[in-house]
N, C-alpha and C positions, 0 to 999 in steps of 0.2 A: 218548680224546684226539683220535684222528682223526675222530670224530663231531662233536666240538665246533669242531675247525677247519673242517670242511666247513660246519657250521651257521653260523659266522662268515663264512665266504666266501659263503654263500647270502644272509646278511643284507646284506653289502656289495653284492653284485650287485643285490639287491632295491632298495637305496637308490639305486644308480646309475641303475637303470630309472626310479625314481620321479622323480629330478631330471631325467633326460633327458626324460621325458614332460612335466614342468612347462615345461622349456625349449622343447620342440617345441610345446606349447599357446600359449606366449607368441609364438612366431614365427609360427604359424598366424593368430593374431589381428591382426597387423600389416596395416594397410591399405596399398593400393598407394601412396598419397600419402606415408605415413610411410616406406615402403621407399625411395621416391624422394628423400626428404629425407635419409635415412641414407646413400644412396649418394653424394649430394652432399657430406655431412659427410665421409665416408670419403676422397673425392677430394680435397676441400680440405684435409684434415689431413696430407696427404703433403709431405714437403720439396720434392718437384718442383714442386708447385703454387706454393710460395713463390718459387722461382727462376723460374718462368714468368711470374708476376705482376710480379716485380721487373724482369725483362728487358722485359716489355712497357711498363711504366711508364717506365722509363729510356730505352728506344727511342723511345717517344712524345715524351718531354721532349727528348731529343737531337735527334731529326729536326725537331721543330718549333722548337727553339732555333737549330739550324742554319740553317734557312729564315729565321728572324727576323734572325739575324746577316748574312745574304746579302742582306737587304732584299727577300725575296720574299714572295709571298702565302702567309700561314701559317693553316693550318685552326684551330689552337689556340695563339695566341701566349702567351708568358709573362705571367702566372703560370699558364697552363694550365687555365683554368676547365672545359673539357670533361673533362680528365683527372681533376680534383678531383671533378667531378660523378659521374664514372663510378665512381671509386674509393669515394666515399661511398655510392653506391647498392650497389655490390658488398658494402661492409662491413655496410650494413643488411640486406641479404638473407642474407649469410653469419652474421649474429648471429641472425636469425630461425631459420635452418637448424639451428645449433648448439643453440639454446634448445629447439627442438622435439625433437631427438635426446636432450638432457639430460633433458627432461621424461619422455619414455618410460623411459629408463634409470632415472630416479628411481622411477617407478612400479613397475618391476620390482624395484629395490633395496628398496622399501617392502614389496612383497609377500614378498621373501625375509626381510626383518627380521620380518614378522609370523609367518612360518613358523618362524624360529628361536625367537621368543618362545614359540609353542605347544610346540615341542619341548623347549625349556628348562623350561617350567612342567610338562610332563608328566614330564620327567626328575626334577625336584625332587620331585614327588609320588611317584614310584616310590622314590626314595631314601629319602624319609621313611617310606614303608610298610616297606621293608627295615630301617631303623633300628628301627622299631616291632616288627617281627617278630623281630629279634635280641634286642630287650629282653625280649619275651615269652619267647623260647626261654631266655634267661638266667635268668629268674625260675622257669621250669618245670624247669630241670635241677637235680637234687638235689645233684650234685657241685660246682656253682658257688655261691659265697657270694652270697646275696641282698643287694643293696645299692641304695640310691638313687643314681641318676646324672642329675643335673639337666641336664647338657649333652645326653645322649642323649634325655631326655625332650623337651627343646626341639626337638631335630633331628627327632624323631619326628612333629612336628606340621608339616604342610605350610605353606609360606609363603602369607601372603594377599597376592596381587598389588595389591589396592587399598591395603593398609597400605603396601606398599613404595613405590607411587606417591605416596602421602601424605607419607611420609618423604622422598622425594626432592624433592618440592616444596618442604617446609620447609627442607631443606638448601640449596637453590637460592635460596630467599627470603632466608637469612641472609648 
């Protein structure tokens, strides 16, 4: 019992090391430009950034509005074209930064999904083999009544991924 528990713990540790290695590899392959983009995304995603941008915009509009009301020379009179242009440019740049970050995250998610698919297919094949071996054992044991189990026979056959994809396409088309 203790050996099985130790073996399970060893397997868990091995899996954790493999996942960590995969994540480390993904981080090592990030370019300087992508890191800079992700830093900008991380800073922009903080609540403090919202407050700072809102305060700057309101301060700019308030200052220029006050100068305009006092009939003084105004750097950006209402409707604040310079402020609008600055905000539009900032929005465009931030959109590009967020899209670049999401693109990398999507690529990593796709890699993980492929890994999940491979592990699931391998698990399904192993389970089918175990069912087949159990059925063979049942047939070979003299003390167990030999009978036909259609469900077990079906489960002993590994699923065909292409057939599953075709079935999914058909169900989505309907």
